[in-house]
N, C-alpha and C positions, 0 to 999 in steps of 0.2 A: 377092256382092247378087243375082246372078241366080237363084241357087237359092233362096238364103233366101226373095228374093219369088213364087219358086213353090210354094212349103210343105214347105220340104225340115225345116226346128227342126218342125213340127206331125208330120211322116213319122218323123221321129225317136222323134221321143216318144209316136209309137202304138207302137213296138217296147218302150217302156218296162213294157210291158204284157204281154211273149209270154214263157213259162218259159221262154228257150232260155242261158245264158249266155254263151254267143260271139257270140250276136246283139245282146244286154246288151250290149256291153264295144265291140261295133265302133262302135252309135251312140253311144255316152256318148263313146268319143273320136271320134265325129265334134261332137259337140253342142261338147267341150270344143275344135277347131280352130274351129267357129264361132266360138264366142264370142270366141278368144283374136285370131280375127280383125275379128270388133269392138274389140275393144280398141283396135290396130293403126291402121285404117282407118275406121271406122265409129260417131264419135262425135257425138254433140248438143249443142245449144247449151249444154248447160250441164256436158260432158263424160260423160255416160252413152254406156254401148255401146249402139246400138240394136238389135244383135239380145234382147242377154237382157232388154230392153222387150220385142220381139216373146215372148220365151219365158214373163214372167212375163201378157202380156195372154189369152195362148194357153191358158192353164193347164200349163202345159209342166214349170212348179216346181214343180207338186203332184204330176204324174206323175214328177216327180224325187225325188222328199219317202218317196212313195209307195213306191219301192224301199227 
C-alpha cells in the first residue's frame, strides 16, 4: 500500500511508453503483482480493487491499451 501511495502505479505506467521490451515486461509484471495484491487485500466497500480504480483515474488503463 505504501508504494501505491507513493505513486508506483503512475511510475510503472510511464514505462509503458518506453521502447524496451525487457523494461515493459518488468513494468507489466509489477502492475500484475500490484493488482493481484489489491484483489486479495485492498477491496473497497463495493468489493472493487482500489488499485485498479487508481489505474483508471490516473489514465494508466489508456497507456496499457495503447501498448
